[in-house]
N, C-alpha and C positions, 0 to 999 in steps of 0.2 A: 581115724576116718581122714583121709587124704581128700583134700578140696582142690579142684582144678579151676584155676582162675581163667579169665578170658584172656590174660596176657599169654598164659601157657597154650591156649588153644590157638592164639594168633602165632606163636611161635611154630608150632607143629604145621599149621597151614603155609607159612611162609618157607620152612623147610621143604615141604611137599611141592610147592610151586617151584622152587629154586631146582629140585631134582627133576621136575617134570620138563623144565626150560633145558637143562642140561641133556636131558635124553633127545629132545625134540632137536636141539642143536647136532647132537651126534649123528642122528638119522639124516638131517640134511647134508652134513658133511659127506657122508656115505653116497647120497644121491648125487650131489654135485660132483662126485669123484667119478662115478658111473656115467652120469651125463657128459661129462668132459670127455672121458674115453670113447663114448658113442660118437660124440661129434667129430673128435680127431680121426677116427677111421671112416666117418662119413665124407668128411673134406678129402682125405687122401683118396678115398674111392672115386668121387667126384673128378677130383683133378686128372687123375689116371684116363678115365673114360673122355672127359673133355679134351685132354691133351691129344689123344689119339684122334676122335672125332675131328678136331680142328686141323690136325695134319692131314687126314685124308681128305676132307673137303677142300682145303687150301690146295692141296696138290692136283685135285680134279675140278678146279675153277668153279665150285658150287657156293657162289658167293651167298645166296640167300641162306642156305643151312648154316654157312660159316658165321654170318650174323645172328641166327637164331639161337646156335650154341654158345657163341660167346656171349650174349646178352642175358639169357635165361638159365638159371641155376636150378636144375631139376635133379639134384643128387645123382648124375650119370644116367638117368632114365632118357632123356632126350639124345644124348650122343650114341647110347645102345640101340635106340630105335633106329637112327640114322645109319649106324654100322650096319645092322641087321638088313634094313629093308630098303633103304635109299640110296646107298652108296653105289657109284657106277662100277660095275663088273669090269675086270681087266679086258675082257674079252670085247666088250662094247667099245672100250677106250681104244682098243688096237684097231677094230673095224673102222672107227671115226678118222683115225690118222691116215688110213689107206684111202 
């Protein structure tokens, strides 16, 4: 007959906890890698749209839009809204010059 001592139980519990911690660390490393990739893609997306919008509103002397787009980081949403709905059209700019 084999007797299991409390030291043996503690050893099994320590081994289980160690394996559980190693597994959790592996999961966190994967999540960190995925989140870093998403963050890099989001930053590139935002910089491209912000650059285009800042260029357009700067060329069209729309200072209010320029300041708002420059200050607020909205992951490209505010620049896209500006470019789609509030950018001065080329026809309106030509009529204003005449």
